[in-house]
C-alpha positions in Angstrom: 6.6 5.7 -14.1 9.5 4.5 -16.1 11.8 1.9 -14.5 15.5 3.3 -14.5 18.4 0.8 -13.9 17.3 -2.5 -12.7 17.3 -3.2 -9.1 19.5 -6.0 -7.9 17.3 -8.9 -6.4 18.7 -10.4 -3.3 16.9 -13.5 -2.2 17.5 -14.1 1.6 15.7 -17.1 2.8 16.3 -16.4 6.6 14.7 -13.1 6.7 15.6 -10.6 9.6 13.4 -7.8 10.5 14.7 -4.2 9.2 15.3 -2.6 12.4 18.1 -5.3 12.7 19.2 -4.7 9.3 20.4 -1.2 9.4 23.5 -1.6 7.2 21.6 -3.4 4.3 22.9 -2.0 1.0 20.4 0.1 -0.6 18.8 -0.8 -3.7 18.0 -4.6 -2.6 14.7 -6.3 -2.4 14.5 -9.1 0.2 12.2 -12.2 0.0 10.2 -13.0 3.2 10.9 -16.7 4.4 7.2 -17.6 3.6 5.9 -18.2 0.3 3.6 -15.6 -1.2 0.0 -17.2 -1.3 -2.0 -14.3 -2.8 -4.4 -14.2 -5.6 -2.2 -14.9 -8.4 -4.2 -13.2 -11.2 -4.1 -9.7 -9.4 -0.4 -10.3 -8.4 0.4 -10.8 -12.1 -1.8 -7.7 -12.9 0.3 -5.4 -10.6 3.4 -6.6 -11.9 2.1 -5.9 -15.6 1.2 -2.4 -14.8 4.3 -1.6 -12.7 6.2 0.2 -15.3 3.5 3.0 -15.8 1.8 2.9 -12.5 3.1 6.2 -11.1 2.6 8.0 -14.6 -1.1 6.8 -14.7 -1.6 7.8 -10.9 -0.5 11.3 -11.6 -2.4 11.5 -14.7 -5.7 10.0 -13.5 -5.9 12.0 -10.0 -4.2 15.2 -11.7 -1.8 14.7 -8.9 -3.9 14.6 -6.1 -2.8 11.3 -5.1 0.4 12.9 -3.7 -2.0 14.9 -1.1 -4.3 11.9 -0.2 -1.0 10.0 0.6 0.4 12.8 2.7 -2.8 12.7 4.9 -2.5 8.9 5.3 0.9 9.4 6.5 0.1 12.2 8.8 -2.8 10.0 10.2 -0.7 7.1 11.1 1.1 9.2 13.7 4.5 7.9 12.7 7.2 10.2 14.2 11.3 10.3 13.7 12.8 7.2 14.9 9.8 5.0 14.6 9.9 1.6 12.9 7.0 1.6 10.4 5.8 -0.9 8.0 4.1 0.4 4.7 2.0 -2.8 3.7 1.2 -3.4 0.1 3.7 -0.9 -0.6 3.7 -0.9 -4.3 6.2 1.5 -6.0 6.8 2.9 -2.8 5.2 6.3 -2.5 4.3 6.2 1.3 7.4 4.6 2.4 9.3 7.7 0.6 6.9 10.1 2.5 7.8 8.3 5.8 11.6 7.4 4.9 12.5 6.9 8.7 12.8 3.1 9.4 10.4 1.9 6.9 9.9 -1.6 5.8 8.0 -1.8 2.5 6.2 -5.2 1.7 4.4 -6.2 -1.4 3.6 -9.2 -3.4 4.7 -7.4 -6.8 8.2 -8.3 -7.2 8.2 -5.8 -10.4 6.5 -3.0 -8.3 9.3 -3.7 -5.9 11.9 -3.4 -8.6 10.4 0.1 -9.4 10.5 1.2 -5.7 14.1 0.2 -5.7 14.9 2.0 -8.5 13.5 5.3 -7.4 15.1 4.8 -4.3 18.4 5.3 -6.4 17.4 7.8 -8.5 15.5 10.0 -5.9 18.2 9.4 -3.1 18.0 11.3 -0.1 19.9 10.4 3.0 16.7 9.3 4.8 16.1 6.9 1.9 18.8 4.5 3.2 16.5 3.6 6.1 14.0 2.0 3.3 14.3 -2.0 2.7 11.9 -3.7 0.4 10.4 -7.3 1.0 8.5 -9.3 -1.2 6.0 -11.0 0.8 2.3 -11.9 1.9 0.2 -9.3 3.6 -1.9 -12.2 4.8 1.3 -14.0 6.3 3.3 -11.0 7.8 7.1 -12.3 8.6 7.2 -9.9 11.6 7.2 -10.5 15.6 4.3 -9.4 17.8 3.9 -5.9 18.7 7.0 -4.7 16.6 5.7 -1.5 14.5 5.1 1.9 15.7 2.8 2.4 12.8 1.7 0.9 9.9 0.5 2.5 6.3 -1.4 1.0 3.6 -2.5 2.9 0.1 -4.7 1.1 -2.1 -4.0 -2.1 -1.1 -6.4 -3.6 1.6 -9.2 -3.3 -1.3 -7.1 -6.0 -3.3 -6.6 -8.4 -0.6 -8.6 -11.7 -0.7 -9.0 -11.9 3.3 -9.4 -8.7 4.6 -10.3 -9.9 7.9 -6.9 -11.8 8.3 -5.1 -8.9 6.7 -6.6 -6.3 9.5 -5.9 -9.0 12.1 -2.0 -9.4 10.9 -1.6 -5.7 11.2 -3.1 -5.6 14.9 -0.6 -8.4 16.0 2.4 -6.7 14.5 1.7 -3.2 15.9 2.7 -2.1 19.1 -0.1 -1.2 21.8 -1.2 2.4 21.2 0.0 2.4 17.6 -1.9 3.6 14.6 -2.7 1.8 11.1 -3.6 4.4 8.5 -5.3 2.7 5.4 -6.1 4.9 2.0 -8.2 3.5 -0.7 -10.9 4.4 -3.0 -14.0 4.9 -1.0 -17.1 2.9 -1.4 -19.9 5.3 -0.8 -23.3 4.7 0.5 -24.6 7.9 -1.4 -25.9 6.8 -4.9 -24.7 10.1 -6.2 -21.2 9.7 -5.4 -20.8 5.9 -6.6 -22.4 7.1 -9.9 -19.8 9.6 -10.2 -17.2 7.4 -9.2 -18.1 4.7 -11.9 -18.6 7.5 -14.7 -15.1 8.5 -14.1 -13.6 5.0 -14.1 -15.5 4.2 -17.4 -14.7 7.6 -19.1 -11.6 8.8 -17.8 -9.4 5.7 -15.9 -10.2 3.3 -18.8 -9.7 5.4 -21.7 -6.4 7.0 -20.5 -5.1 3.1 -19.2 -5.9 2.0 -23.0 -3.3 4.5 -24.4 -0.8 2.3 -22.3 -2.4 -0.7 -23.5 -3.8 -1.4 -20.1 -7.6 -0.9 -20.4 -8.3 -4.5 -19.7 -6.0 -4.4 -16.5 -8.0 -1.2 -15.0 -11.5 -2.5 -15.6 -11.3 -4.4 -12.6 -11.5 -1.1 -10.6 -15.2 -1.1 -10.6 -15.9 -4.5 -9.4 -13.2 -4.2 -6.7 -14.7 -1.1 -5.2 -18.3 -2.8 -5.4 -16.8 -5.7 -3.4 -15.0 -3.3 -0.9 -16.4 -2.3 2.4 -18.0 1.0 3.2 -16.4 3.2 5.8 -18.7 1.9 8.4 -18.0 -1.5 7.5 -14.1 -0.9 7.7 -14.6 0.5 11.2 -16.4 -2.6 12.4 -14.0 -5.0 10.9 -10.9 -3.1 12.7 -12.9 -3.0 16.1 -13.6 -6.9 15.7 -9.9 -7.5 15.1 -9.0 -6.0 18.3 -8.4 -2.3 17.6 -9.5 0.1 20.6 -10.7 2.8 18.1 -11.3 3.0 14.3 -12.4 6.0 12.3 -12.9 6.4 8.5 -12.5 9.8 6.9 -14.0 10.4 3.5 -11.7 12.7 1.5 -12.1 14.2 -2.1 -15.8 14.4 -2.0 -16.1 10.8 -0.9 -14.4 9.3 -3.7 -11.5 8.2 -1.6 -11.5 7.1 2.2 -8.7 6.7 4.8 -9.4 4.2 7.9 -7.4 5.1 10.7 -7.5 2.3 13.7 -5.5 2.5 17.0 -4.5 -0.6 18.8 
């Protein structure tokens, strides 16, 4: 990803949920009224990799991440006219795929700058519906039962309190609505785990090193090891109150997508 024109940062200490902000100007990044209390090191990491994040995703997945993200959006059940939250939105891939009434929230201001720049450079009529918010996924600044769907792309694994995050998603979802969470799969199969770690060591880190980001991408292996298996994610969602939860392994078990219904 290369950053285009710098996005204007607008700080709004009295946050208003997006669906009440239909005419907010494009290319704005809003700040939630609560301070971001995330793991500072990981937040700094995503700020550092923001300028090349999209390019690396394309290179490292051979473009397959776009297919996985379309699957995640489809599993969310979002339909035209819905109010959708893209949590841990990063540079905005899932939000652009949804582009209905979308709120993209992330703790990385630099990632949001890139998202807002893409919104301008890749402008479509539907993109005017997207608003970007710098905020904390563990302290969502939205009312109860507010969103028709939630998507999370490669974000849950990076949160310091996944139980609190899932409970927060449950709170802001409307009854019957779904959350779709795409991430690396922590496989219970040794062969899949071995292939996954080999690819990180021999593909991901060497490619990242060309961008001067080898150190930033070495965290991947440990973050996957510390993540939850599909069964554990299903259990987490059910314990948070979701009525149904199903984890799907995709791309040979290297990736996974949790779909949970409130």
